C-alpha positions as CSV (number, residue, x, y, z in Angstrom):
1,M,0.0,0.0,0.0
2,F,2.8,2.4,0.9
3,E,4.9,1.6,-2.2
4,A,1.6,2.3,-4.2
5,L,1.2,5.7,-2.6
6,L,4.8,6.7,-3.5
7,M,4.1,5.7,-7.0
8,A,0.8,7.7,-7.1
9,I,2.6,10.9,-5.9
10,S,5.5,10.7,-8.2
11,P,5.9,13.7,-10.6
12,T,4.9,11.8,-13.7
13,Y,1.9,10.2,-12.2
14,L,0.8,13.7,-10.9
15,M,1.2,15.4,-14.2
16,Y,-0.7,13.0,-16.3
17,M,-3.4,12.6,-13.7
18,T,-3.8,16.4,-13.7
19,I,-3.9,16.5,-17.5
20,G,-6.7,13.9,-17.2
21,V,-8.6,16.1,-14.7
22,L,-8.4,19.2,-17.1
23,L,-9.6,17.2,-20.0
24,G,-12.4,15.9,-17.7
25,L,-13.4,19.5,-16.9
26,V,-14.1,20.2,-20.6
27,V,-15.7,16.8,-21.1
28,G,-18.3,17.1,-18.3
29,T,-19.1,20.8,-19.1
30,L,-20.3,20.1,-22.7
31,P,-23.6,18.6,-22.7
32,G,-23.6,15.1,-24.3
33,L,-20.0,14.3,-24.0
34,T,-20.1,11.8,-21.1
35,A,-17.3,10.4,-19.0
36,T,-17.7,7.2,-21.0
37,M,-17.0,8.9,-24.2
38,G,-14.1,11.1,-22.9
39,T,-12.3,8.0,-21.5
40,A,-12.8,6.0,-24.7
41,L,-11.4,9.0,-26.8
42,L,-8.5,9.2,-24.4
43,V,-7.5,5.4,-24.5
44,P,-5.5,5.6,-27.8
45,F,-3.4,8.6,-26.4
46,T,-2.4,6.6,-23.4
47,F,-0.8,3.8,-25.4
48,G,2.6,5.7,-25.4
49,L,2.6,6.0,-21.6
50,P,3.6,3.5,-19.0
51,T,0.5,1.5,-17.7
52,G,0.4,3.2,-14.4
53,E,0.5,6.8,-15.8
54,G,-2.0,5.9,-18.5
55,I,-4.5,4.5,-16.2
56,A,-4.1,7.4,-13.8
57,M,-4.7,9.9,-16.6
58,L,-8.0,7.9,-17.6
59,G,-9.0,8.1,-13.8
60,G,-8.4,11.8,-13.6
61,L,-10.6,12.4,-16.5
62,Y,-13.5,10.2,-15.2
63,V,-13.3,11.7,-11.8
64,C,-13.4,15.3,-13.0
65,A,-16.1,14.7,-15.6
66,M,-18.4,13.5,-12.7
67,F,-17.9,16.9,-11.1
68,S,-18.0,19.2,-14.2
69,D,-21.2,17.7,-15.5
70,A,-22.8,19.7,-12.6
71,I,-21.7,23.0,-14.1
72,P,-24.3,23.1,-17.0
73,A,-26.8,21.4,-14.7
74,C,-26.8,24.2,-12.3
75,L,-26.1,27.2,-14.5
76,V,-28.5,26.5,-17.4
77,N,-30.5,23.5,-16.2
78,T,-28.8,21.2,-18.8
79,P,-27.1,18.2,-17.2
80,G,-23.9,17.4,-18.8
81,T,-24.3,13.7,-18.1
82,P,-27.3,11.7,-16.8
83,A,-25.6,11.6,-13.2
84,A,-26.1,15.4,-12.9
85,M,-29.8,15.3,-13.4
86,A,-30.6,15.3,-9.7
87,T,-28.1,18.1,-9.1
88,G,-30.1,20.5,-11.4
89,F,-33.2,20.1,-9.2
90,D,-31.8,22.4,-6.6
91,G,-28.7,23.8,-8.5
92,H,-30.6,25.7,-11.1
93,P,-33.1,27.4,-8.6
94,M,-30.0,28.5,-6.6
95,V,-28.6,30.1,-9.8
96,K,-32.0,31.7,-10.5
97,Q,-31.9,33.2,-6.8
98,G,-28.5,34.8,-7.7
99,R,-26.5,32.1,-5.8
100,G,-24.7,30.6,-8.8
101,Q,-21.3,30.8,-7.1
102,E,-22.6,29.0,-4.1
103,A,-24.2,26.3,-6.1
104,I,-20.9,25.7,-8.2
105,V,-18.7,25.7,-5.0
106,A,-21.1,23.2,-3.3
107,A,-21.0,20.9,-6.3
108,C,-17.2,21.1,-6.4
109,F,-16.5,20.6,-2.7
110,S,-19.1,17.8,-2.4
111,S,-17.6,16.1,-5.5
112,A,-14.2,16.2,-3.9
113,L,-15.6,14.7,-0.8
114,G,-17.6,12.1,-2.6
115,T,-14.4,11.0,-4.7
116,I,-12.3,10.8,-1.7
117,F,-14.8,8.7,0.2
118,G,-15.2,6.4,-2.7
119,A,-11.6,6.1,-3.4
120,A,-11.0,5.3,0.3
121,C,-13.6,2.5,0.0
122,Y,-11.7,1.3,-3.1
123,L,-8.4,1.1,-1.0
124,L,-9.8,-0.2,2.3
125,L,-13.1,-2.1,1.7
126,A,-12.8,-3.7,-1.7
127,W,-13.3,-7.3,-0.9
128,P,-16.0,-6.8,1.9
129,M,-18.0,-4.6,-0.3
130,V,-17.9,-6.9,-3.3
131,S,-19.2,-9.8,-1.1
132,V,-22.3,-7.9,-0.3
133,A,-22.7,-6.8,-3.9
134,L,-22.6,-10.3,-5.2
135,K,-26.0,-10.8,-3.4
136,F,-27.6,-8.5,-6.0
137,G,-29.4,-10.4,-8.7
138,P,-32.2,-9.6,-11.1
139,P,-34.9,-9.4,-8.3
140,Q,-32.8,-7.0,-6.3
141,F,-31.9,-4.7,-9.2
142,F,-35.7,-4.4,-9.9
143,W,-36.6,-3.5,-6.4
144,L,-33.7,-0.9,-6.5
145,G,-35.2,0.7,-9.5
146,V,-38.6,0.8,-7.9
147,F,-37.1,2.3,-4.7
148,A,-35.5,5.0,-6.9
149,L,-38.8,5.7,-8.6
150,T,-40.2,6.8,-5.2
151,I,-38.3,10.1,-5.7
152,I,-41.2,11.1,-8.0
153,G,-43.1,12.1,-4.9
154,S,-40.7,14.9,-4.3
155,L,-40.3,15.9,-8.0
156,A,-44.1,15.9,-9.0
157,G,-44.9,19.4,-7.9
158,K,-48.5,19.9,-6.7
159,S,-49.8,16.9,-8.6
160,I,-48.4,13.3,-7.6
161,L,-50.6,11.9,-10.5
162,K,-48.9,14.1,-13.1
163,G,-45.5,13.2,-11.6
164,L,-46.4,9.3,-12.0
165,A,-47.7,10.1,-15.6
166,G,-44.4,11.9,-16.3
167,A,-42.5,8.8,-15.2
168,A,-44.7,6.6,-17.2
169,I,-43.8,8.7,-20.3
170,G,-40.2,8.3,-19.6
171,I,-40.4,4.5,-19.1
172,I,-42.5,4.2,-22.3
173,I,-39.8,6.1,-24.3
174,S,-37.1,3.8,-22.8
175,C,-39.2,0.8,-24.1
176,I,-38.8,1.8,-27.7
177,G,-36.8,-0.8,-29.7
178,I,-36.6,-4.6,-29.5
179,S,-38.2,-6.2,-26.3
180,H,-36.0,-7.8,-23.8
181,A,-38.6,-10.5,-23.4
182,A,-40.0,-11.6,-26.8
183,E,-37.5,-9.9,-29.2
184,V,-40.2,-8.1,-30.9
185,N,-40.3,-4.5,-32.1
186,R,-42.2,-2.0,-29.8
187,F,-43.3,1.5,-30.8
188,T,-41.0,1.7,-33.6
189,L,-43.5,2.8,-36.2
190,N,-41.6,0.6,-38.7
191,I,-38.7,3.0,-38.6
192,P,-35.5,0.9,-38.7
193,E,-33.4,3.5,-36.7
194,L,-35.7,2.9,-33.7
195,R,-35.1,-0.8,-33.4
196,G,-31.9,0.0,-31.3
197,G,-33.9,2.1,-28.9
198,V,-33.6,5.7,-28.0
199,S,-30.0,7.0,-27.0
200,L,-30.1,7.9,-23.3
201,V,-28.0,11.0,-23.6
202,A,-30.0,12.2,-26.6
203,A,-33.2,11.6,-24.7
204,L,-32.0,13.4,-21.6
205,I,-30.8,16.5,-23.7
206,G,-34.1,16.6,-25.2
207,V,-36.0,16.5,-21.9
208,F,-33.8,19.2,-20.2
209,A,-31.9,21.2,-22.8
210,V,-34.3,21.7,-25.6
211,P,-37.3,23.0,-23.4
212,Q,-34.8,25.3,-21.7
213,V,-33.6,26.8,-24.9
214,L,-37.3,27.2,-26.1
215,S,-38.1,29.0,-22.8
216,M,-35.1,31.3,-23.2
217,I,-36.2,32.3,-26.7
218,L,-39.8,33.1,-25.4
219,N,-38.2,35.2,-22.5
220,L,-35.9,37.1,-24.7
221,R,-38.0,40.3,-24.4
222,K,-38.6,39.9,-20.6
223,E,-35.1,38.8,-19.5
224,E,-31.6,39.5,-20.9
225,Y,-29.8,36.9,-18.9
226,V,-30.4,33.5,-17.3
227,A,-30.1,35.1,-13.9
228,E,-28.5,37.9,-11.9
229,Y,-25.1,37.3,-10.6
230,K,-23.0,39.6,-8.4
231,P,-19.7,38.2,-7.0
232,E,-19.6,38.1,-3.1
233,K,-16.7,37.7,-0.8
234,G,-16.4,34.8,1.5
235,V,-18.8,32.6,-0.5
236,I,-16.3,29.7,-0.9
237,L,-15.7,29.5,2.7
238,K,-19.2,29.8,3.8
239,T,-20.3,27.2,1.5
240,I,-17.6,24.7,2.6
241,I,-18.6,25.3,6.3
242,K,-22.2,24.8,5.4
243,V,-21.3,21.4,3.7
244,V,-19.0,20.1,6.6
245,S,-21.5,21.1,9.2
246,A,-23.8,18.2,8.2
247,P,-21.4,15.1,8.7
248,I,-24.5,12.7,8.9
249,H,-25.8,14.0,5.5
250,F,-22.2,13.5,4.0
251,L,-21.7,10.1,5.3
252,R,-25.2,8.8,4.2
253,S,-24.7,10.2,0.6
254,G,-21.2,8.7,0.5
255,V,-22.3,5.3,1.6
256,I,-25.2,5.2,-0.7
257,G,-23.0,6.3,-3.6
258,A,-20.2,3.9,-2.9
259,F,-22.5,0.9,-2.5
260,I,-24.6,1.6,-5.6
261,G,-21.2,2.2,-7.5
262,I,-20.2,-1.3,-7.1
263,L,-23.4,-2.7,-8.3
264,P,-22.7,-3.5,-12.0
265,G,-25.2,-1.7,-14.2
266,A,-26.5,0.7,-11.6
267,G,-24.0,3.5,-11.8
268,S,-23.8,7.1,-10.8
269,P,-27.2,8.3,-12.1
270,I,-29.0,5.8,-9.7
271,A,-26.6,6.8,-6.9
272,A,-27.5,10.5,-7.2
273,I,-31.2,9.8,-7.5
274,V,-31.4,7.5,-4.4
275,S,-29.2,9.8,-2.3
276,Y,-31.3,12.9,-3.2
277,N,-34.4,10.9,-2.3
278,E,-32.8,9.8,1.0
279,A,-31.6,13.2,1.9
280,L,-35.1,14.7,1.3
281,R,-36.8,11.7,3.3
282,W,-34.5,12.2,6.4
283,S,-34.7,16.0,6.3
284,K,-36.7,17.8,9.1
285,D,-37.4,20.7,6.7
286,K,-38.5,19.4,3.5
287,S,-39.9,22.6,2.1
288,Q,-37.0,24.0,0.4
289,Y,-35.9,20.9,-1.6
290,G,-36.5,21.6,-5.4
291,K,-36.5,25.4,-4.8
292,G,-32.7,26.0,-4.2
293,D,-31.6,23.9,-1.2
294,V,-27.9,23.5,-1.0
295,R,-28.4,20.0,0.5
296,G,-30.0,18.7,-2.7
297,V,-26.9,19.6,-4.7
298,T,-24.5,18.1,-2.1
299,A,-26.5,14.8,-1.8
300,S,-26.5,14.2,-5.5
301,E,-22.8,15.2,-6.0
302,I,-21.4,13.3,-3.1
303,A,-23.2,10.3,-4.1
304,N,-22.4,10.2,-7.9
305,N,-18.8,11.0,-7.3
306,A,-18.3,8.4,-4.6
307,A,-20.0,5.9,-7.1
308,A,-17.1,6.6,-9.6
309,P,-14.2,5.2,-7.8
310,A,-16.4,2.6,-6.2
311,A,-17.2,1.3,-9.7
312,M,-13.7,0.1,-10.0
313,I,-13.9,-2.2,-7.0
314,P,-15.8,-5.0,-9.0
315,L,-13.3,-4.5,-11.9
316,V,-10.2,-5.1,-9.9
317,T,-11.5,-7.7,-7.8
318,L,-13.8,-9.8,-9.9
319,G,-13.1,-8.4,-13.4
320,V,-16.7,-7.2,-13.7
321,P,-16.9,-3.4,-14.4
322,G,-19.3,-1.4,-12.3
323,S,-19.9,1.5,-14.8
324,A,-19.4,2.1,-18.6
325,P,-16.2,4.2,-17.9
326,A,-14.8,1.3,-15.8
327,A,-15.5,-1.0,-18.8
328,V,-13.5,1.3,-21.0
329,I,-10.6,1.2,-18.5
330,A,-10.8,-2.6,-18.3
331,G,-10.4,-2.5,-22.1
332,A,-7.3,-0.4,-21.7
333,L,-5.8,-2.8,-19.2
334,M,-6.6,-5.8,-21.4
335,L,-5.0,-4.1,-24.4
336,R,-1.8,-4.0,-22.3
337,G,-2.1,-7.7,-21.6
338,L,-3.5,-7.2,-18.1
339,N,-6.6,-9.1,-17.2
340,P,-8.7,-7.3,-14.6
341,G,-10.0,-9.5,-11.6
342,P,-8.3,-11.7,-9.0
343,E,-5.4,-12.4,-11.2
344,L,-4.6,-8.6,-11.5
345,F,-5.2,-8.1,-7.9
346,G,-2.9,-10.9,-6.9
347,T,0.0,-10.4,-9.3
348,N,0.1,-6.6,-9.7
349,A,-1.3,-5.3,-6.4
350,T,0.9,-2.2,-6.5
351,L,-0.6,-1.0,-9.7
352,V,-4.2,-1.7,-8.4
353,Y,-3.5,0.3,-5.3
354,S,-1.7,3.1,-7.1
355,F,-4.8,3.6,-9.3
356,G,-6.9,3.8,-6.1
357,W,-4.5,6.5,-4.7
358,S,-4.6,8.4,-7.9
359,L,-8.3,8.6,-7.8
360,L,-8.3,9.9,-4.2
361,I,-5.5,12.5,-5.2
362,A,-7.7,13.3,-8.3
363,G,-10.4,14.3,-6.0
364,I,-8.2,16.8,-4.3
365,V,-7.0,18.1,-7.6
366,V,-10.6,18.5,-8.8
367,F,-11.5,20.8,-5.8
368,F,-8.5,23.1,-6.4
369,I,-9.1,23.3,-10.1
370,G,-12.8,23.7,-9.6
371,M,-12.3,26.6,-7.1
372,L,-9.9,28.5,-9.6
373,A,-12.4,27.9,-12.4
374,T,-15.6,28.8,-10.5
375,P,-15.3,32.6,-10.9
376,I,-15.0,32.2,-14.6
377,L,-17.7,29.4,-15.1
378,V,-20.3,31.3,-13.2
379,R,-20.0,34.1,-15.7
380,I,-21.8,31.9,-18.3
381,I,-25.1,33.1,-16.9
382,K,-24.1,36.6,-17.8
383,I,-24.1,35.7,-21.4
384,P,-27.1,37.3,-23.2
385,L,-30.0,34.8,-23.8
386,R,-29.8,35.8,-27.6
387,L,-26.3,34.2,-27.7
388,L,-26.7,31.6,-25.0
389,A,-29.7,29.9,-26.4
390,P,-28.1,29.2,-29.9
391,L,-24.9,28.1,-28.2
392,I,-26.7,25.5,-25.9
393,M,-28.6,24.2,-28.9
394,F,-25.5,23.9,-30.9
395,L,-23.8,22.0,-28.2
396,A,-26.8,19.8,-27.5
397,I,-27.1,18.8,-31.3
398,I,-23.3,18.0,-31.2
399,G,-23.8,15.9,-27.9
400,A,-26.8,14.0,-29.3
401,Y,-25.0,13.3,-32.7
402,A,-21.7,12.3,-31.2
403,I,-22.8,9.4,-29.0
404,R,-23.7,7.1,-31.9
405,N,-22.7,9.3,-34.9
406,N,-26.3,9.2,-35.9
407,V,-28.3,12.2,-37.1
408,F,-31.6,10.3,-36.3
409,D,-30.7,10.9,-32.6
410,V,-30.6,14.7,-33.2
411,Y,-34.3,14.4,-34.6
412,L,-35.4,12.2,-31.6
413,M,-33.7,14.8,-29.2
414,L,-35.7,17.7,-30.9
415,I,-39.0,15.7,-30.9
416,I,-38.8,14.7,-27.3
417,G,-37.7,18.2,-26.3
418,L,-40.7,19.9,-28.1
419,F,-43.0,17.5,-26.6
420,V,-41.7,18.1,-23.1
421,F,-41.8,21.9,-23.7
422,L,-45.4,21.7,-24.8
423,I,-46.7,19.6,-21.8
424,R,-44.8,21.7,-19.1
425,P,-47.5,24.4,-19.0
426,L,-49.9,21.5,-18.1
427,G,-48.0,20.9,-14.8
428,F,-45.6,18.1,-16.0
429,H,-42.1,18.5,-14.5
430,P,-39.1,17.2,-16.8
431,G,-37.7,15.6,-13.6
432,P,-39.9,12.4,-13.6
433,I,-39.8,12.0,-17.3
434,G,-36.0,11.9,-17.2
435,L,-36.1,9.7,-14.1
436,G,-38.4,7.2,-15.9
437,F,-36.1,7.1,-18.8
438,I,-33.0,6.4,-16.7
439,L,-34.6,3.8,-14.7
440,G,-36.6,1.9,-17.4
441,P,-33.6,0.2,-19.0
442,I,-32.6,-1.1,-15.3
443,I,-36.1,-2.1,-14.2
444,E,-37.4,-3.8,-17.4
445,P,-34.5,-6.3,-18.0
446,S,-34.3,-7.1,-14.3
447,L,-38.0,-7.7,-14.1
448,V,-38.0,-10.0,-17.3
449,Q,-34.9,-12.1,-16.0
450,A,-36.5,-12.4,-12.6
451,L,-39.8,-13.5,-14.0
452,Y,-37.9,-16.3,-16.0
453,I,-36.3,-17.4,-12.8
454,S,-39.6,-17.5,-11.2
455,H,-40.9,-20.1,-13.5
456,A,-38.7,-22.6,-11.8
457,V,-39.1,-21.7,-8.2
458,G,-42.1,-19.4,-7.9
459,V,-42.7,-15.7,-7.8
460,Q,-42.8,-15.3,-4.0
461,R,-39.6,-16.9,-3.6
462,V,-37.8,-14.7,-6.2
463,F,-39.3,-11.4,-5.5
464,F,-40.3,-11.5,-1.8
465,S,-37.6,-13.5,-0.1
466,G,-34.0,-12.6,0.8
467,S,-32.8,-9.8,3.1
468,V,-31.7,-7.5,0.3
469,S,-35.2,-7.6,-1.4
470,I,-37.1,-7.2,1.9
471,I,-35.0,-4.2,2.9
472,L,-35.5,-2.5,-0.5
473,I,-39.3,-3.3,-0.5
474,S,-39.5,-1.8,3.0
475,L,-37.5,1.3,2.0
476,S,-39.9,1.8,-0.9
477,V,-43.0,1.5,1.1
478,I,-41.5,3.9,3.8
479,S,-40.5,6.4,1.1
480,V,-44.0,6.4,-0.4
481,S,-45.6,6.6,3.0
482,A,-43.5,9.5,4.0
483,V,-44.4,11.5,0.8
484,A,-48.2,10.8,1.3
485,I,-48.1,11.8,5.1
486,S,-46.1,15.0,4.2
487,R,-48.5,16.0,1.5
488,Y,-51.6,15.2,3.8
489,R,-50.2,17.4,6.6
490,S,-49.5,20.2,4.0
491,R,-53.1,20.2,2.6
492,K,-54.4,20.1,6.3
493,K,-52.3,23.3,7.0
494,E,-53.5,24.9,3.8
495,N,-57.1,24.1,4.7
496,A,-56.6,25.4,8.2
497,S,-55.2,28.7,7.0
């Protein structure tokens, strides 16, 4: 372990890791350019480097992209990646209130804390955490998705039915393409391009970015900028103190992020959503969530950044990537003749642990670079809407096209965005629609696989037995009940007043 630390703090390691962090700042900030795409594009450039330095560079990009995707989510309500969707729930309202610098500082510091927590789990708890994660099968992933759906209660606004309807719309969109069960075309309208389904990134850009751009265009005569911004002294220190003054909030979000990160297929978006939901559920004052509460930003960012290093745990211990960027890094190792898994852990433990230390150090570097860049980044909201709207649309089109190099994804993005824009005045919030689309590809395959298993042993034994399933079912019931009770009390107070 000590030898790995010395390797990670060597000048060459630190230099290449910092270069990766700077590249990640660009990748995450541009909507559509995900951490997966960034690491995949960077892999060929690492072939000329020693293995340790090359992997550290990829890790630096991955870690920083998980922070910088919060920048467009907060400033212009356009998540850079799916993982930042929950960050925008409170981040953008903070910007609209003139607290843009506080939102970015909170996201940056929380990202650093989450990365350090996840990397510490990677270094200290790899084997114990994997043993728990191995208990997750299709039924458990199904219940995890159902539990994540309970956040709809906090995103639905005044009407829970419209929130559920929005989530249903998102799930239906995610079902477009070839069925997981019967391998038949669904909702494709005989269009060949739809057989492969709707691109997740293109759909989320459509749900969040396109309606935002259309709203900007409509508000050109009323507003000149996205929001007001006046630099204030001491914001950085005040925000950091506010974040560290809630240690239980931090630990809860970090544990959720690290645990979900090691579950193959779950990833940072689910970690952020579940963490936001739990922060809301355990909060004594729920009234400010969704209206500009810094706790909403920190809950999301701590979790999705803790999930990033934790996703490497099953890779280095079992050879199973916990996320898409982890799969890219696995490919980079295999191209060098190294097979991720117990063999790599046993024969080249120094490399494995040096990578963990590099991720931890990258979290610290992200904080300092983020603090230096924040005053510049926040000024994006001072770009006039007549210039900002076409710029965001241009980046959205590039992001939607770049995922699969398919212009049809751009058309889908525009259609989905126009649809969401038209139903927003009816009381439909984009959050539940995006949530449904993210969770659909997790819930449906897990449900289908679990049903196949149940043919042999019975539905009750598959879905309603086992400690993990029972815990997730209980949490789902508690979460729904808490929302129902909270809404009942709010209506009672309104009627009384």
